[in-house]
C-alpha positions in Angstrom: 50.4 -28.0 -76.6 53.4 -26.7 -74.9 56.3 -29.2 -73.9 55.3 -29.0 -70.2 51.7 -29.5 -71.1 52.5 -32.5 -73.1 54.8 -34.0 -70.5 52.1 -33.4 -67.9 49.6 -35.2 -69.8 52.0 -38.1 -70.7 52.5 -38.7 -67.1 48.8 -38.4 -66.1 48.0 -40.8 -68.7 50.9 -43.0 -67.2 49.1 -43.1 -63.9 45.9 -44.3 -65.6 47.5 -46.6 -67.7 50.2 -48.2 -65.6 50.4 -46.9 -62.0 46.7 -47.5 -60.9 46.9 -51.2 -62.4 50.0 -51.8 -60.1 48.0 -51.1 -56.7 45.6 -54.2 -56.5 48.0 -56.7 -57.1 50.5 -55.3 -54.5 47.9 -54.8 -51.6 46.3 -58.0 -52.1 49.2 -60.2 -53.1 49.0 -62.5 -50.1 46.4 -63.4 -47.6 48.5 -61.5 -44.7 48.8 -58.2 -46.9 45.2 -58.3 -47.8 44.0 -58.7 -44.2 46.4 -55.9 -43.3 45.2 -53.5 -46.3 41.5 -54.2 -45.4 42.3 -53.1 -41.7 44.1 -50.0 -42.6 40.9 -49.2 -45.0 38.7 -49.8 -42.3 40.8 -47.7 -40.0 41.4 -44.9 -42.3 37.7 -44.6 -43.8 35.9 -45.7 -40.7 33.4 -48.8 -40.6 30.7 -46.5 -42.0 32.2 -45.9 -45.2 33.2 -49.5 -45.4 29.8 -51.1 -45.6 30.4 -52.9 -48.8 33.6 -54.3 -47.5 33.1 -57.7 -45.5 32.8 -57.6 -41.7 35.6 -59.3 -39.7 33.7 -62.8 -39.8 33.7 -62.9 -43.4 37.0 -61.4 -44.2 38.9 -64.8 -44.1 36.5 -65.7 -47.3 36.8 -62.4 -48.8 40.7 -62.3 -48.2 41.1 -65.7 -49.9 39.1 -64.5 -52.7 41.4 -61.5 -53.3 44.5 -63.4 -53.0 43.7 -66.2 -54.7 45.8 -67.3 -57.9 42.5 -66.7 -60.3 41.9 -62.9 -58.9 45.7 -62.4 -58.8 45.8 -63.3 -62.4 43.0 -61.1 -63.4 44.7 -58.2 -61.3 48.0 -58.4 -62.7 46.9 -56.4 -66.1 50.1 -56.9 -68.1 52.3 -57.1 -65.2 55.6 -59.1 -65.9 57.4 -60.9 -63.3 57.0 -59.9 -59.7 54.1 -57.2 -59.0 56.2 -55.4 -55.9 59.2 -55.1 -58.2 57.1 -53.7 -61.2 55.9 -51.3 -58.5 59.3 -50.2 -57.5 60.3 -50.0 -61.1 57.3 -47.7 -62.0 57.9 -45.5 -59.0 61.6 -45.2 -59.6 60.7 -44.3 -63.4 58.5 -41.5 -61.7 61.2 -40.3 -59.6 63.9 -40.1 -62.3 61.4 -38.0 -64.8 60.9 -35.6 -61.7 64.5 -35.7 -61.3 66.9 -33.9 -58.8 66.7 -30.5 -60.3 63.1 -29.9 -59.5 60.7 -30.5 -56.6 57.6 -31.7 -58.6 56.9 -32.7 -62.0 55.4 -29.4 -62.4 58.7 -27.7 -61.5 58.6 -25.5 -58.6 54.9 -26.3 -57.8 53.0 -29.4 -58.4 50.8 -29.8 -61.7 48.2 -32.4 -62.2 50.3 -35.3 -62.8 52.0 -34.9 -59.3 48.5 -34.8 -57.9 47.3 -37.8 -59.8 50.5 -40.1 -58.6 50.0 -38.4 -55.0 46.3 -39.6 -54.9 47.2 -43.1 -56.1 50.0 -43.3 -53.4 47.9 -41.7 -50.8 45.1 -44.2 -51.0 47.4 -46.9 -49.9 49.9 -45.0 -47.5 49.0 -47.4 -44.6 49.6 -50.4 -46.7 52.8 -52.7 -46.7 53.4 -51.9 -50.4 53.4 -48.1 -49.8 55.9 -48.7 -46.8 58.4 -50.8 -49.0 58.3 -48.4 -52.2 59.2 -45.4 -50.0 61.7 -47.0 -48.0 63.7 -48.1 -51.1 62.9 -44.8 -53.1 64.3 -41.8 -51.0 63.5 -39.3 -53.7 60.0 -40.6 -54.0 59.4 -40.4 -50.2 61.0 -36.7 -50.2 58.5 -35.9 -52.9 55.6 -37.5 -51.4 56.3 -35.8 -48.0 56.4 -32.4 -50.0 53.0 -33.2 -51.7 51.5 -34.4 -48.3 52.2 -31.0 -46.6 50.8 -28.9 -49.6 47.9 -31.0 -49.8 47.1 -30.9 -46.1 47.8 -27.1 -46.0 45.4 -26.7 -49.0 48.2 -25.0 -50.8 46.8 -25.2 -54.2 43.7 -23.4 -53.2 45.4 -20.3 -53.8 46.8 -21.0 -57.1 43.3 -21.6 -58.9 41.6 -19.4 -60.8 39.4 -16.9 -58.9 36.3 -18.9 -60.7 36.9 -21.8 -58.8 36.8 -20.1 -55.3 34.1 -20.6 -53.4 32.1 -17.4 -53.2 30.6 -16.0 -50.3 27.2 -14.4 -49.9 27.2 -10.7 -49.6 
């Protein structure tokens, strides 16, 4: 395994072991943030995709459950101290690792670890936690915008091996 492959694997593992566990405690950390997050998810996904999420009249009880001390303690998954600060520190760690000398963890183009981090952050883009972390971390914000441009333009499609491209019938 090359050095680049090991680094990519390390960061993909970091996403699974660390980053994803910081999301729930940050988007549901208070009743206000929980309600705001659910409203964002409803808007982003549409009501039909949100059948499993309580409707407006049941939201108050659901939000109380999400932001309750018991639920929060279960969601914290080995988070020491303030959950928002833990998220800031984790994403600052990612930004330092990408560094100023390269655009992506993969160098001049994203690798799977870039896509993994982008996927996690993209899922909370409309939430207060996302807004706060990109406001405090300009390197992260720039990286995220570069990733968003590539993903929206399906730039990765053309770098995949030909076997993954959709074949058109003759």
